[in-house]
C-alpha positions as CSV (number, residue, x, y, z in Angstrom):
1,M,-37.0,-48.6,1.0
2,I,-35.0,-46.3,-0.3
3,I,-34.2,-43.1,1.9
4,T,-32.1,-40.1,1.1
5,T,-31.8,-36.8,2.6
6,E,-31.2,-34.6,-0.8
7,L,-33.1,-32.0,-2.4
8,D,-35.1,-33.9,-4.4
9,P,-38.7,-33.2,-6.9
10,F,-40.7,-34.2,-3.9
11,G,-40.1,-31.1,-1.9
12,E,-38.0,-27.8,-1.2
13,Q,-36.4,-29.3,2.1
14,P,-34.6,-32.6,2.8
15,T,-37.5,-35.5,3.3
16,T,-37.7,-39.5,4.0
17,R,-41.3,-38.9,2.6
18,R,-40.3,-41.3,-0.2
19,G,-43.3,-44.3,-0.2
20,P,-42.4,-47.7,-0.8
21,M,-43.0,-47.7,-4.6
22,R,-40.5,-44.3,-5.1
23,P,-37.7,-45.6,-7.7
24,R,-34.2,-45.1,-7.5
25,R,-34.2,-42.7,-10.3
26,L,-37.0,-41.0,-11.4
27,V,-36.8,-40.9,-15.2
28,S,-38.6,-37.8,-16.9
29,V,-41.6,-38.4,-19.4
30,R,-39.7,-37.3,-22.3
31,A,-37.0,-39.8,-21.7
32,N,-39.6,-42.4,-21.5
33,Q,-41.3,-41.5,-24.8
34,S,-37.8,-42.0,-26.5
35,K,-37.6,-45.7,-25.4
36,R,-41.1,-46.6,-26.3
37,L,-40.5,-44.8,-30.0
38,S,-37.9,-47.2,-30.1
39,S,-40.8,-49.7,-31.7
40,H,-40.1,-48.0,-34.9
41,V,-36.2,-48.4,-34.9
42,F,-37.2,-52.0,-34.3
43,R,-39.6,-52.7,-36.9
44,A,-37.1,-50.6,-39.6
45,V,-34.5,-53.4,-38.5
46,D,-36.8,-55.9,-39.2
47,V,-38.5,-54.4,-42.6
48,V,-34.4,-54.4,-43.6
49,A,-33.4,-57.7,-42.5
50,L,-36.9,-58.8,-44.8
51,V,-35.4,-56.8,-47.8
52,V,-32.2,-58.6,-47.4
53,V,-32.8,-62.3,-46.9
54,T,-35.7,-61.7,-49.8
55,V,-32.9,-60.1,-52.1
56,L,-30.5,-62.9,-51.6
57,L,-32.9,-65.5,-51.8
58,S,-34.0,-64.4,-54.9
59,D,-30.8,-63.5,-56.4
60,H,-29.6,-67.4,-55.6
61,Q,-32.6,-68.7,-57.0
62,S,-32.5,-67.4,-60.4
63,P,-29.7,-68.2,-62.9
64,L,-30.4,-64.5,-64.2
65,P,-29.3,-61.3,-63.1
66,L,-31.6,-60.3,-59.9
67,L,-32.7,-56.9,-62.4
68,S,-33.4,-59.2,-65.4
69,T,-35.3,-61.9,-63.2
70,P,-39.2,-62.0,-64.6
71,L,-41.3,-61.2,-61.9
72,R,-43.3,-63.6,-61.8
73,E,-40.1,-65.8,-60.6
74,L,-39.9,-63.1,-57.8
75,L,-43.6,-62.5,-57.1
76,P,-43.9,-65.2,-54.6
77,L,-41.3,-64.1,-52.3
78,V,-42.0,-60.8,-52.2
79,V,-45.6,-61.2,-51.3
80,G,-44.4,-63.5,-48.5
81,A,-42.1,-60.9,-47.2
82,L,-44.7,-57.8,-47.8
83,A,-47.5,-59.8,-46.0
84,L,-45.0,-60.9,-42.8
85,S,-44.3,-57.1,-42.4
86,R,-47.8,-56.9,-42.2
87,I,-48.6,-59.4,-39.7
88,L,-46.1,-58.7,-37.3
89,R,-47.4,-55.5,-36.9
90,S,-51.0,-56.6,-36.9
91,L,-50.1,-58.9,-34.2
92,R,-48.5,-55.8,-32.3
93,L,-45.5,-57.5,-31.9
94,Y,-43.5,-54.4,-31.6
95,R,-45.4,-53.6,-28.4
96,F,-43.2,-55.4,-26.2
97,A,-45.9,-55.7,-22.8
98,L,-44.8,-56.1,-20.1
99,S,-47.1,-58.9,-19.2
100,E,-45.8,-60.9,-22.5
101,G,-42.5,-63.1,-21.7
102,L,-40.1,-64.2,-24.5
103,I,-42.0,-67.8,-24.9
104,K,-45.5,-66.2,-25.8
105,H,-43.9,-63.2,-28.1
106,L,-41.4,-66.1,-30.3
107,T,-44.6,-68.0,-30.5
108,H,-46.5,-65.5,-32.4
109,L,-43.3,-64.8,-34.0
110,I,-43.8,-68.7,-35.6
111,A,-47.5,-68.1,-36.1
112,A,-46.3,-64.9,-37.9
113,V,-43.4,-66.8,-40.3
114,A,-45.6,-69.4,-41.1
115,T,-48.6,-67.8,-42.2
116,A,-46.5,-65.6,-44.1
117,T,-44.8,-69.2,-46.0
118,A,-48.3,-70.3,-46.2
119,A,-48.9,-67.3,-48.4
120,V,-45.8,-68.1,-50.3
121,F,-46.8,-71.3,-51.8
122,V,-50.3,-69.7,-52.6
123,T,-49.2,-67.3,-54.7
124,R,-46.7,-69.8,-56.5
125,W,-49.6,-71.9,-56.7
126,L,-51.5,-68.9,-58.4
127,V,-48.7,-67.7,-60.5
128,G,-48.0,-71.7,-62.0
129,T,-44.1,-70.1,-61.4
130,G,-41.7,-68.9,-58.8
131,P,-39.0,-70.7,-56.4
132,S,-38.3,-73.8,-56.1
133,V,-40.2,-75.7,-53.2
134,R,-36.2,-75.6,-51.9
135,T,-36.3,-72.2,-51.6
136,C,-39.3,-71.5,-51.0
137,W,-38.6,-73.3,-47.5
138,Q,-35.0,-71.5,-47.1
139,F,-36.7,-68.4,-47.2
140,A,-38.8,-69.3,-44.5
141,G,-35.8,-71.4,-42.3
142,T,-33.9,-68.1,-42.8
143,L,-36.5,-65.5,-42.0
144,M,-37.5,-67.7,-38.7
145,V,-34.0,-67.6,-37.0
146,T,-32.7,-64.3,-38.4
147,L,-36.2,-62.6,-37.1
148,A,-36.6,-64.6,-33.8
149,L,-32.5,-64.0,-32.8
150,L,-33.8,-60.0,-33.5
151,H,-36.8,-60.1,-31.3
152,A,-35.1,-62.1,-28.6
153,G,-32.7,-59.1,-29.0
154,W,-35.5,-56.5,-28.9
155,W,-37.5,-58.4,-25.9
156,S,-34.0,-58.6,-23.7
157,R,-33.5,-54.8,-24.5
158,V,-37.1,-53.6,-23.0
159,R,-36.8,-55.9,-20.3
160,R,-33.5,-54.4,-19.3
161,W,-34.9,-50.6,-19.6
162,R,-37.4,-51.7,-17.6
163,S,-35.3,-53.0,-14.5
164,Q,-33.5,-49.7,-14.9
165,G,-36.5,-48.0,-14.7
166,W,-37.3,-46.9,-17.5
167,L,-41.1,-47.8,-19.0
168,T,-42.8,-48.0,-16.0
169,Q,-45.4,-45.7,-15.6
170,N,-45.3,-43.3,-12.7
171,I,-48.6,-42.1,-11.5
172,L,-50.1,-39.5,-9.0
173,I,-53.3,-39.8,-7.0
174,V,-55.9,-36.9,-6.3
175,G,-58.1,-38.2,-3.9
176,A,-57.1,-40.1,-0.6
177,T,-59.8,-42.4,-0.6
178,D,-60.6,-46.0,-0.6
179,H,-60.3,-46.4,-4.6
180,A,-56.8,-44.5,-3.9
181,E,-56.0,-47.4,-1.4
182,H,-57.0,-50.3,-3.5
183,V,-55.0,-48.8,-6.7
184,I,-51.9,-48.2,-4.0
185,S,-52.7,-51.8,-2.6
186,D,-52.8,-53.5,-6.0
187,A,-49.5,-51.4,-7.2
188,L,-47.9,-52.7,-4.2
189,A,-48.3,-56.2,-4.7
190,R,-47.2,-55.9,-8.2
191,R,-44.3,-53.3,-7.8
192,H,-45.1,-52.4,-11.8
193,V,-46.1,-49.4,-11.2
194,N,-45.1,-46.3,-9.2
195,V,-47.2,-44.4,-7.4
196,L,-45.4,-41.2,-6.6
197,G,-47.7,-39.7,-3.8
198,I,-51.3,-39.0,-3.3
199,F,-52.8,-34.9,-3.3
200,D,-56.2,-33.9,-1.4
201,D,-57.7,-30.7,-0.8
202,R,-59.6,-32.0,2.5
203,L,-55.9,-32.5,4.1
204,E,-57.3,-31.7,7.5
205,R,-59.2,-35.1,7.4
206,V,-57.4,-37.0,5.5
207,P,-54.1,-39.3,6.7
208,R,-50.4,-38.6,6.1
209,S,-49.8,-41.6,4.2
210,I,-52.1,-44.6,2.8
211,L,-50.3,-47.7,2.4
212,G,-46.8,-46.1,3.0
213,V,-47.8,-43.7,-0.1
214,P,-47.4,-39.8,1.2
215,V,-50.0,-37.4,0.7
216,L,-47.9,-34.4,-0.5
217,G,-50.5,-31.7,-0.6
218,N,-53.5,-29.9,-1.6
219,V,-54.6,-29.9,-5.7
220,D,-52.8,-26.5,-5.6
221,A,-50.1,-27.8,-4.7
222,L,-50.2,-29.7,-7.3
223,L,-50.3,-27.4,-9.9
224,G,-46.8,-26.1,-8.6
225,H,-44.9,-29.4,-8.0
226,K,-41.2,-30.3,-9.3
227,I,-42.2,-33.8,-9.3
228,T,-45.0,-33.1,-12.2
229,P,-42.4,-34.0,-15.4
230,Y,-41.7,-37.3,-14.1
231,V,-45.2,-38.3,-14.3
232,D,-47.0,-39.8,-16.8
233,R,-50.5,-39.9,-15.4
234,I,-52.3,-38.0,-13.0
235,V,-55.5,-40.5,-11.7
236,I,-58.2,-39.1,-10.0
237,A,-59.7,-41.3,-7.2
238,V,-62.8,-39.4,-6.3
239,E,-65.9,-41.6,-5.6
240,P,-67.3,-40.8,-9.8
241,A,-70.8,-40.3,-7.9
242,A,-69.5,-36.8,-6.7
243,T,-69.8,-35.9,-10.1
244,G,-69.2,-32.0,-8.8
245,R,-66.6,-32.4,-7.1
246,V,-65.2,-34.7,-10.7
247,R,-65.6,-32.0,-12.6
248,E,-64.2,-29.3,-10.3
249,I,-61.0,-31.1,-9.7
250,A,-60.8,-32.0,-13.5
251,A,-60.6,-28.4,-14.7
252,R,-58.1,-27.2,-12.0
253,L,-55.8,-30.1,-13.5
254,A,-57.0,-29.1,-17.0
255,V,-53.9,-26.4,-17.0
256,L,-51.2,-29.3,-16.5
257,P,-49.5,-31.0,-19.5
258,N,-49.9,-34.4,-18.3
259,E,-52.5,-36.5,-19.1
260,V,-55.2,-37.0,-16.4
261,T,-57.8,-40.0,-15.5
262,L,-60.5,-40.7,-14.2
263,F,-60.1,-44.3,-12.1
264,L,-64.0,-45.5,-12.3
265,A,-63.6,-49.0,-11.2
266,Q,-65.4,-50.0,-8.3
267,D,-64.8,-53.7,-8.1
268,A,-61.8,-55.9,-7.5
269,Q,-62.1,-57.6,-11.3
270,G,-62.4,-53.5,-12.7
271,R,-59.6,-52.3,-10.6
272,S,-57.4,-55.7,-11.6
273,A,-58.1,-54.7,-15.2
274,A,-58.0,-50.7,-14.8
275,L,-54.3,-51.3,-13.0
276,N,-53.2,-53.8,-16.3
277,R,-54.1,-51.0,-18.5
278,L,-52.0,-48.6,-16.3
279,E,-49.2,-50.9,-15.5
280,E,-48.3,-52.3,-19.4
281,S,-46.4,-49.4,-20.7
282,P,-46.1,-50.9,-24.1
283,L,-43.8,-49.7,-26.4
284,A,-45.6,-47.3,-28.8
285,E,-48.3,-48.6,-31.1
286,L,-47.6,-48.7,-35.1
287,A,-50.8,-49.5,-36.3
288,G,-54.0,-47.4,-35.7
289,P,-54.9,-43.8,-35.7
290,A,-51.9,-41.2,-35.8
291,D,-51.1,-40.6,-31.6
292,V,-48.8,-38.5,-29.4
293,D,-46.1,-41.1,-30.1
294,R,-46.2,-41.3,-33.7
295,K,-46.3,-37.2,-33.9
296,A,-43.3,-37.1,-31.5
297,L,-41.5,-39.5,-33.6
298,A,-42.0,-38.1,-37.0
299,K,-41.0,-34.7,-35.3
300,R,-37.6,-36.1,-34.1
301,V,-36.5,-37.7,-37.1
302,Q,-37.4,-33.9,-38.8
303,D,-35.0,-32.7,-36.2
304,V,-32.3,-35.2,-36.7
305,L,-33.0,-35.0,-40.6
306,I,-32.8,-31.1,-40.6
307,G,-31.0,-29.5,-37.4
308,G,-27.9,-32.2,-37.8
309,P,-26.7,-31.2,-41.6
310,I,-27.7,-27.4,-40.5
311,L,-25.6,-27.7,-37.3
312,V,-22.8,-28.9,-39.6
313,L,-22.9,-26.1,-42.2
314,V,-23.4,-23.5,-39.7
315,S,-20.3,-24.4,-37.5
316,P,-18.3,-21.8,-39.1
317,L,-20.5,-19.4,-38.5
318,L,-20.8,-20.4,-34.8
319,A,-16.8,-20.2,-34.1
320,L,-16.7,-16.5,-35.7
321,I,-19.0,-15.4,-33.5
322,A,-17.7,-16.9,-30.5
323,L,-14.3,-15.2,-31.6
324,L,-16.0,-12.2,-31.8
325,I,-17.6,-12.6,-28.1
326,K,-14.4,-13.6,-26.4
327,L,-13.0,-10.1,-28.5
328,D,-15.7,-7.7,-27.2
329,T,-16.2,-8.7,-23.3
330,R,-14.1,-10.8,-20.8
331,G,-16.6,-13.7,-19.4
332,P,-17.9,-17.1,-20.9
333,V,-18.6,-17.3,-25.0
334,F,-22.5,-19.4,-23.9
335,F,-25.1,-18.6,-21.6
336,R,-27.1,-21.8,-20.9
337,Q,-30.2,-21.1,-19.0
338,P,-32.7,-23.1,-17.4
339,R,-35.7,-23.4,-19.2
340,H,-39.5,-25.0,-19.1
341,G,-39.5,-28.1,-21.6
342,F,-42.2,-31.0,-22.7
343,N,-44.2,-31.3,-20.0
344,N,-42.5,-28.7,-17.5
345,E,-39.6,-30.6,-17.3
346,E,-36.5,-28.0,-16.6
347,I,-33.7,-28.4,-19.6
348,V,-30.9,-25.9,-19.6
349,V,-31.0,-24.1,-23.0
350,W,-27.9,-23.0,-24.9
351,K,-27.5,-19.1,-26.3
352,F,-24.6,-17.4,-27.0
353,R,-23.7,-14.6,-23.9
354,S,-25.3,-11.4,-25.3
355,M,-24.9,-9.8,-21.7
356,R,-22.4,-8.3,-19.9
357,A,-21.1,-11.2,-17.9
358,D,-21.9,-9.9,-14.5
359,T,-25.8,-8.5,-15.2
360,T,-26.8,-12.1,-16.9
361,D,-30.3,-13.0,-15.5
362,L,-31.3,-16.5,-15.2
363,K,-34.7,-16.2,-14.4
364,A,-35.5,-13.6,-16.9
365,E,-36.8,-11.3,-13.7
366,R,-35.8,-8.1,-15.8
367,Q,-36.9,-8.3,-19.4
368,V,-35.1,-6.7,-21.9
369,T,-35.9,-3.2,-22.9
370,A,-34.6,-1.1,-25.4
371,G,-31.3,0.6,-25.2
372,D,-30.4,-1.9,-22.2
373,D,-27.5,-1.4,-20.7
374,R,-26.4,-4.9,-19.7
375,I,-26.3,-5.7,-24.1
376,T,-23.2,-5.7,-25.1
377,R,-22.3,-4.6,-28.8
378,V,-21.5,-8.1,-30.3
379,G,-24.7,-9.1,-28.0
380,R,-27.3,-7.0,-29.7
381,F,-26.4,-8.0,-33.0
382,L,-26.5,-11.6,-32.1
383,R,-30.1,-10.7,-30.6
384,S,-31.8,-8.6,-33.7
385,T,-30.5,-10.9,-36.0
386,S,-31.2,-14.3,-33.6
387,L,-27.9,-15.3,-34.0
388,D,-27.7,-15.6,-30.3
389,E,-30.6,-18.9,-30.6
390,L,-28.0,-21.1,-32.9
391,P,-26.5,-22.8,-30.1
392,Q,-29.5,-24.5,-29.3
393,L,-29.5,-26.5,-32.5
394,V,-27.5,-29.2,-29.5
395,N,-30.3,-29.1,-27.5
396,V,-32.4,-30.2,-30.7
397,L,-30.0,-32.6,-31.6
398,R,-30.2,-34.2,-27.4
399,G,-33.9,-34.5,-27.7
400,E,-34.8,-31.8,-25.6
401,M,-35.5,-29.4,-28.1
402,S,-37.3,-29.4,-31.7
403,L,-36.8,-27.4,-34.4
404,V,-40.4,-25.6,-34.4
405,G,-42.5,-25.7,-31.4
406,P,-43.6,-22.9,-28.6
407,R,-40.0,-20.8,-27.4
408,P,-38.7,-22.5,-23.6
409,H,-39.6,-19.5,-21.6
410,A,-37.1,-18.9,-18.2
411,I,-38.6,-20.8,-15.4
412,G,-39.7,-17.1,-13.4
413,M,-40.2,-15.2,-15.8
414,K,-42.2,-12.2,-15.3
415,T,-44.0,-9.6,-17.1
416,G,-43.5,-6.9,-14.6
417,D,-43.7,-8.0,-11.1
418,V,-45.9,-11.3,-11.6
419,E,-44.4,-14.6,-13.0
420,S,-45.7,-14.9,-16.3
421,N,-47.2,-18.5,-15.9
422,R,-50.1,-16.9,-13.4
423,L,-51.3,-14.6,-16.2
424,V,-52.8,-17.2,-18.3
425,A,-54.8,-20.5,-17.4
426,E,-53.7,-22.4,-19.9
427,Y,-49.9,-21.2,-19.5
428,A,-49.0,-25.2,-19.2
429,H,-50.3,-26.2,-22.3
430,R,-47.7,-25.0,-24.2
431,H,-45.2,-27.3,-22.4
432,R,-47.5,-30.0,-24.0
433,I,-44.8,-30.9,-26.8
434,K,-41.0,-29.7,-26.9
435,P,-40.2,-26.3,-27.2
436,G,-38.9,-25.1,-30.6
437,M,-36.2,-22.5,-32.0
438,T,-38.5,-20.7,-34.0
439,G,-42.3,-21.2,-34.0
440,W,-45.9,-20.4,-35.0
441,A,-46.2,-17.3,-32.3
442,A,-42.4,-15.9,-33.4
443,I,-42.9,-16.3,-37.0
444,N,-46.9,-14.3,-36.3
445,G,-44.9,-11.2,-35.0
446,S,-44.7,-12.6,-31.0
447,R,-41.5,-13.0,-30.1
448,G,-38.8,-11.5,-27.7
449,P,-39.7,-10.1,-24.6
450,L,-43.5,-9.5,-22.9
451,H,-44.0,-6.6,-21.3
452,A,-47.6,-7.4,-20.4
453,A,-50.1,-10.1,-19.6
454,S,-51.8,-8.8,-23.0
455,E,-48.9,-10.0,-24.7
456,V,-48.4,-13.1,-22.6
457,Q,-52.2,-14.7,-23.7
458,R,-51.2,-14.0,-27.2
459,R,-48.2,-15.8,-27.1
460,V,-50.4,-18.8,-25.4
461,A,-53.2,-18.7,-28.1
462,L,-50.5,-18.1,-30.9
463,D,-48.6,-21.8,-29.2
464,V,-51.8,-23.7,-28.2
465,D,-53.1,-23.1,-32.1
466,Y,-49.6,-24.4,-33.1
467,I,-49.9,-27.9,-30.9
468,A,-53.6,-28.3,-32.0
469,R,-52.7,-27.7,-35.8
470,Q,-49.1,-29.7,-35.6
471,S,-48.2,-31.0,-38.6
472,F,-44.5,-31.7,-41.1
473,R,-46.4,-29.1,-43.9
474,L,-47.1,-26.7,-41.0
475,D,-43.7,-26.9,-39.4
476,L,-41.9,-26.8,-43.0
477,R,-44.4,-23.6,-43.9
478,I,-42.9,-22.0,-40.1
479,M,-39.1,-22.9,-40.8
480,A,-39.4,-21.1,-44.4
481,L,-41.3,-18.4,-43.0
482,T,-38.2,-18.0,-39.8
483,L,-35.6,-15.8,-41.9
484,P,-38.4,-13.7,-43.5
485,G,-39.9,-13.4,-39.9
486,L,-36.6,-11.7,-38.8
487,L,-36.0,-9.8,-41.2
488,G,-39.0,-8.2,-41.0
489,D,-39.0,-7.3,-37.3
490,R,-35.3,-6.6,-36.9
491,H,-35.7,-4.0,-35.2
492,A,-38.2,-5.4,-32.6
493,V,-36.1,-5.1,-29.1
494,R,-34.8,-8.5,-28.0
């Protein structure tokens, strides 16, 4: 067990209450998600390898140029390649689950290639022509060697990530109960799940720790705890028969962006199966209905393919704005502010500085008002046109933000004398996806400072509505309407 006296997400004060499963390095949910999405990259490389091998062997076996070769001659190899791609996906060979060893993985891979080879010979027999038998076996052997090397590399990479603390589930337990003790005991034996802490409302009746895992506070303490951005799942370990208490705890935890699970296992076998599901932490699924990971991948591809070229195109404008800021007032060109990101993670958002350097407000405790004397001359123009937000393209390309999403709010931002996140119960729901440079709320007139509780409620409602409806088409629509929206409310106070 590693003991340190550093400030960490477990508390404001130096502490040694780290627990026996506390990892050396806490990995945020966002960072873990980026590793899980590598499964799609692995499959894309495999598909490219399939295409290359198929084209090379098709070209080699025919005396005619590839484009002049009759389709019937190429069909068996094409069918084999398509069948293999589908089989690899169906066998879930891109999950790289924790319990799957390399030999088992390669055995499944060999079975997949063998099935695809059979499809080649069957197709060749059905069409009555095609590549020679020798070419068919060359196709099978080349794919076997190529994919075995690739998958051995993928498997090794995933194992190395896990050894470095990635792809390991971090969980919190609510309820210092016998169920919690069983979960922790099993987790200690396996060391493939990190139980970071326990929360329970009955602090006066529960021990300070269970099997070394500390009790960190009550449920209210969990709601605002700094550890939540690193938590993949919150497990309610209360006796399921206590339905009233379970419902009450679940309702209170609903304001968090973290996934919440009720632990129902009653016997040792059930607990073992439940922990198996928790500890597997496989890479993102490729098959089945669209899920959070697949939507996150599509959004990430969208951000890189659109955000990258935009950053290149506007780079001369960025340089000009930087020069104007330096000529206008003394101080740094950029303003970097801690804000809430995905899953309540703290990120540093980049903006062009629009206020005097001595009046910058990192926590947005004083919202901007009309004629605000803190705003510089250049800053007033930048804020009215939202050009001060352009450096956030760097946040987008780094994966901390998205082009479209709920706007990131400053940590501790106040509306009046009250922190904004205390005005709406569903406030944290807006952190269930990455924050964006623009969003559904922004194009519907909710942008800039929030001076009343009703304004906070409206923005959160719009953000939650966007998260429920998010799609590629909706994102394109929002991006298309962003500039007209800015021009339409160019006199709005920002």
